[in-house]
N, C-alpha and C positions, 0 to 999 in steps of 0.2 A: 586371554585371546591374543593371538599374534596377528599383526597387520603388516603385510609386506607391500610396500608401495615403490614402484619404479617409474620414474618420469624420464623417458628417453630423450625427449626434446621439449623445450619450453620456448614458444615463439612469442615475442613481445614486439608487436608493430608499434613504431613511433616512439620507442624508448631509446633515449640517448644516454648511454652510461659508459664511462671510460673503461677500456679493457682491463686496467688494473683493479677496477672496483667490481668486476663480474663475480669474483669469488665471494665477496661479501653478500652480493644479491643472492647467489645460490645458497649460501649458508643461512641466510635470513629466511628464505622460502622453506628450506628444510626444517629449520628450528620451529617456525611458526606453524607449519603443517603438522609436525610431530606434536606440538603442544596442543593444537586443536583436537587431534585424533585421540590423544591420551585423556584430555579433559572431557570431551564430549562424545567420543566413540564414533561409530558409524551409524548411518541411517539404517533402520531394520532391513530394508530391501538389499543392502549391500553386505549383510553379514555373511551370506554364502559367498563362495568363491566367484569372483567377477573380474573380467578383463575388459577394458575399454580401449578401443583402437584410438580414440581421440576424445577430448573433452573441450567443449567450448565454454569458457568461463565468462562471467559477465564483464562488461566493459568497466574500466576504471578510469577515474580522473586523478592522475597523479600530479602532485605539485612538487616542484624541486626535483632533484636527482639524488636523494639520499638513498643508497642501496639497501640499508637496513629497513627503512620505512616502506620502500617500494617492495621489498621481499615479503614483508608482513602483509601488505595489501594484496599482493599476488596470491599468497597462500590462503588468505581468507576467501578470495574469489574462487580459487580452486576448490576449497572445502565446500563452499555453497554449491559449486558445480557438481559435486558428487552426491548432492541430495540432502545436505544438512544446512539448515539456516540458523 
């Protein structure tokens, strides 16, 4: 099965991360979301082609500003938001 995922924009309200760290956050989100999809797949109702105009993920309580940790938490929230827990 091939999964194509395109995230056009990720809005993070209240997140303060240095501009030089943004690439680490992006890479971490990508790596963790890829890992979750490869390990657990998609929810059965998403197996067919689906396009979402937006996705509201659950609220997160992030401590610190480690971009790798933050990216993992964001990816896990997005993954739950597409119907997999």
